[in-house]
C-alpha positions as CSV (number, residue, x, y, z in Angstrom):
1,M,18.3,-11.0,5.8
2,A,14.8,-9.4,6.1
3,R,11.8,-11.5,7.4
4,I,8.6,-9.8,6.3
5,T,5.1,-10.7,7.5
6,I,2.5,-9.8,4.9
7,I,-1.0,-9.2,6.3
8,E,-3.4,-10.1,3.4
9,T,-6.5,-8.0,3.9
10,G,-8.1,-8.6,0.5
11,Q,-7.9,-11.0,-2.4
12,V,-7.3,-10.8,-6.1
13,P,-10.5,-11.9,-7.9
14,Q,-10.3,-15.7,-8.6
15,K,-10.5,-15.1,-12.4
16,Y,-7.1,-13.3,-12.3
17,R,-5.4,-15.1,-9.4
18,E,-4.0,-18.0,-11.5
19,Q,-2.2,-15.7,-13.9
20,H,-1.2,-12.9,-11.6
21,G,-1.0,-14.5,-8.2
22,S,-2.4,-13.2,-4.9
23,F,-1.5,-9.8,-3.4
24,P,1.1,-11.5,-1.2
25,D,2.6,-13.2,-4.3
26,M,3.0,-9.8,-5.9
27,F,4.6,-8.3,-2.8
28,E,6.9,-11.3,-2.5
29,R,8.1,-10.7,-6.1
30,M,8.5,-7.0,-5.4
31,V,10.6,-7.7,-2.2
32,R,12.7,-10.4,-3.8
33,A,13.6,-8.2,-6.8
34,E,15.4,-5.9,-4.3
35,D,16.5,-8.6,-1.7
36,P,16.6,-12.1,-3.1
37,T,17.4,-13.4,0.5
38,A,14.3,-12.0,2.1
39,T,11.9,-14.4,3.9
40,V,8.2,-13.8,3.5
41,D,5.4,-15.1,5.8
42,V,1.7,-14.6,5.0
43,V,-1.1,-14.0,7.5
44,S,-4.4,-14.1,5.5
45,I,-7.4,-12.4,7.1
46,P,-9.8,-13.6,4.4
47,N,-8.7,-17.1,5.1
48,G,-9.3,-16.7,8.8
49,D,-5.7,-16.5,10.0
50,A,-5.3,-15.0,13.5
51,L,-3.2,-11.8,13.8
52,P,0.2,-12.5,15.3
53,D,1.9,-10.6,18.2
54,P,3.5,-7.6,16.4
55,G,6.2,-7.6,19.1
56,K,7.5,-10.9,17.7
57,L,7.7,-9.8,14.1
58,E,10.7,-8.3,12.3
59,A,8.6,-6.3,9.8
60,V,5.0,-6.0,8.6
61,L,3.4,-5.2,5.3
62,I,-0.4,-4.6,5.1
63,T,-1.9,-5.2,1.6
64,G,-4.7,-3.6,-0.3
65,A,-8.3,-4.7,-0.2
66,A,-11.7,-4.0,-1.8
67,A,-13.1,-3.1,1.7
68,G,-13.3,0.4,3.0
69,V,-11.5,1.0,6.3
70,Y,-14.7,2.7,7.6
71,D,-16.9,-0.3,6.7
72,G,-17.1,-1.6,10.3
73,L,-16.2,-5.2,9.3
74,D,-15.4,-7.3,12.3
75,W,-11.7,-7.7,11.5
76,I,-10.9,-4.0,11.1
77,A,-10.8,-3.0,14.8
78,P,-8.5,-5.8,15.8
79,L,-6.2,-4.9,12.9
80,E,-6.2,-1.3,14.1
81,D,-5.1,-2.5,17.5
82,F,-2.4,-4.5,15.9
83,V,-1.2,-1.4,14.0
84,R,-1.1,0.7,17.2
85,T,0.9,-2.0,19.0
86,A,3.3,-2.4,16.1
87,Y,3.7,1.4,16.0
88,A,4.4,1.7,19.7
89,N,6.9,-1.2,19.4
90,K,8.6,0.5,16.4
91,T,8.2,-2.6,14.4
92,P,9.0,-1.7,10.7
93,M,5.6,-1.4,9.1
94,V,4.4,-0.5,5.6
95,G,0.8,-0.2,4.4
96,I,-0.3,-0.1,0.7
97,C,-3.6,1.3,-0.5
98,F,-6.1,-0.2,2.1
99,G,-3.1,-0.7,4.4
100,H,-2.1,3.0,3.9
101,Q,-5.7,4.1,4.8
102,L,-6.1,1.6,7.7
103,I,-2.8,2.7,9.4
104,A,-3.8,6.3,9.0
105,Q,-7.2,5.7,10.5
106,A,-5.8,3.6,13.4
107,L,-3.4,6.4,14.3
108,G,-5.9,9.2,14.2
109,G,-6.3,10.2,10.6
110,T,-9.5,10.6,8.5
111,V,-10.3,8.3,5.5
112,R,-13.3,8.6,3.2
113,K,-14.5,8.0,-0.4
114,S,-13.1,10.9,-2.5
115,E,-15.5,13.1,-4.4
116,K,-12.8,12.9,-7.2
117,G,-13.9,9.4,-7.9
118,W,-11.8,6.5,-9.0
119,G,-8.0,6.8,-9.5
120,I,-6.8,4.2,-11.9
121,G,-3.9,3.8,-14.3
122,R,-0.5,5.5,-14.0
123,H,-0.4,8.3,-11.5
124,V,2.6,10.6,-11.0
125,Y,3.4,11.8,-7.5
126,R,5.6,14.6,-6.3
127,V,8.3,13.4,-3.9
128,L,9.1,15.5,-0.8
129,P,12.9,16.4,-1.1
130,E,15.3,14.8,1.3
131,N,12.6,12.6,3.0
132,G,15.2,9.8,3.6
133,V,13.1,7.0,2.0
134,V,12.2,7.8,-1.6
135,D,14.7,9.5,-4.0
136,G,14.1,11.8,-6.9
137,E,11.5,14.5,-7.7
138,E,8.6,12.3,-8.7
139,V,7.5,8.7,-9.1
140,A,5.0,7.2,-11.5
141,I,3.0,4.2,-10.0
142,A,-0.1,2.3,-10.8
143,A,-3.2,3.3,-8.7
144,S,-6.5,1.7,-8.1
145,H,-8.6,3.4,-5.4
146,Q,-11.6,5.6,-4.6
147,D,-11.0,6.1,-0.9
148,Q,-8.3,8.5,0.3
149,V,-6.6,9.7,3.4
150,I,-8.2,13.1,3.7
151,E,-6.5,14.2,6.9
152,P,-3.3,12.4,7.9
153,P,-2.5,11.7,11.6
154,N,-0.6,14.4,13.4
155,D,2.4,12.0,13.5
156,A,2.6,11.7,9.7
157,L,4.6,13.7,7.2
158,T,3.3,13.6,3.6
159,I,6.2,12.5,1.3
160,L,4.2,11.6,-1.9
161,S,1.5,13.9,-3.2
162,S,-0.5,14.7,-6.4
163,D,-3.4,16.9,-7.2
164,F,-5.6,13.9,-7.3
165,T,-4.2,12.3,-4.1
166,P,-2.7,15.0,-1.8
167,H,-1.6,12.5,0.9
168,A,-0.4,9.6,-1.3
169,G,2.6,8.7,0.8
170,L,3.1,9.1,4.6
171,L,6.2,8.7,6.7
172,Y,5.5,8.5,10.4
173,A,7.3,10.2,13.3
174,N,8.3,6.9,14.9
175,G,10.7,6.4,12.0
176,T,9.6,2.8,11.2
177,T,6.2,3.3,9.6
178,L,5.7,4.2,5.9
179,T,2.5,4.0,3.9
180,V,1.6,4.7,0.2
181,Q,-1.7,4.9,-1.7
182,P,-0.6,3.5,-5.1
183,H,0.6,0.0,-5.9
184,P,4.3,-0.6,-6.5
185,E,3.6,-4.4,-6.4
186,F,1.4,-4.2,-9.6
187,D,3.1,-5.0,-12.9
188,L,1.8,-3.4,-16.1
189,E,-0.5,-6.4,-16.8
190,F,-2.3,-6.2,-13.5
191,A,-2.6,-2.4,-13.7
192,E,-4.4,-3.1,-17.0
193,V,-6.6,-5.6,-15.2
194,C,-7.6,-2.9,-12.6
195,C,-8.8,-0.8,-15.6
196,E,-10.7,-3.7,-16.9
197,L,-12.4,-4.2,-13.6
198,R,-13.8,-0.7,-13.7
199,D,-15.3,-1.1,-17.2
200,G,-19.0,0.0,-17.0
201,K,-18.6,1.0,-13.3
202,V,-16.8,4.4,-13.8
203,P,-17.1,6.8,-16.7
204,D,-15.7,5.4,-20.0
205,T,-13.4,8.5,-20.3
206,V,-11.8,7.7,-17.0
207,V,-11.0,4.1,-18.0
208,A,-9.8,5.2,-21.5
209,T,-7.5,7.8,-20.0
210,A,-6.1,5.3,-17.4
211,R,-5.4,2.7,-20.1
212,E,-3.6,5.3,-22.3
213,S,-1.5,6.4,-19.3
214,L,-0.1,2.9,-18.9
215,A,1.8,3.4,-22.2
216,Q,4.3,5.4,-20.1
217,P,6.8,3.7,-17.9
218,L,6.1,2.9,-14.2
219,D,8.6,3.4,-11.4
220,S,7.4,0.3,-9.5
221,A,10.9,-1.1,-9.0
222,K,12.2,2.2,-7.6
223,L,9.4,2.5,-5.0
224,G,9.3,-1.2,-4.3
225,G,13.0,-1.2,-3.6
226,A,12.7,1.8,-1.3
227,I,9.9,0.0,0.6
228,T,11.9,-3.2,0.9
229,R,15.0,-1.4,2.2
230,F,12.7,0.5,4.7
231,L,11.3,-2.8,6.0
232,A,14.8,-4.1,6.6
233,R,15.7,-1.2,8.9
234,R,16.3,-2.0,12.6
235,T,15.6,0.7,15.2
236,A,16.9,0.4,18.7
237,T,14.1,0.6,21.2
């Protein structure tokens, strides 16, 4: 039975939280769809929770956030220290969107706002063959981001990529760290909310194309299942 500690780094806008839940709620649904016996604990940075000792955790999942990893907020450096300790301990760890970027930055990669602008809607990613985590040739997942990992850390192998996001999925050399830019925890309705949130803030054509893309099926369950199984791995240290 997996016990996963979710580090909440950002919050769903209050207007949408009642219907869709928090980011940890979404991840709990994602995890339980694959493993109904999983136990989920939540550590909420926005609510002022202290970071736990990663050496005492079975598995860690770091959520998305509206913040940029380069923003210099007072909680980012401690979270980077947490990531480096978890990495050294080989604690199974997954980062999504902001979590993907934060882990990359903590381990020596480069993150910045992409000149390509906002990526929203359904994005299709090429899958690196025989990567040992994600099967198939491609996955289609909802995205919502402007920042990107521009240069991955030396320890990271790119396993998901697209023309828009060349480093959308990273598998790290310690064998217990996996990060992805898109959002397997988002259902179709919340992917549509992410388009709504960009109305008037990004070009209308970008929003319209993103909305149209969501008429095609998402592979959220496939990637969510792969992530859940990855977090349940145990590596001898």
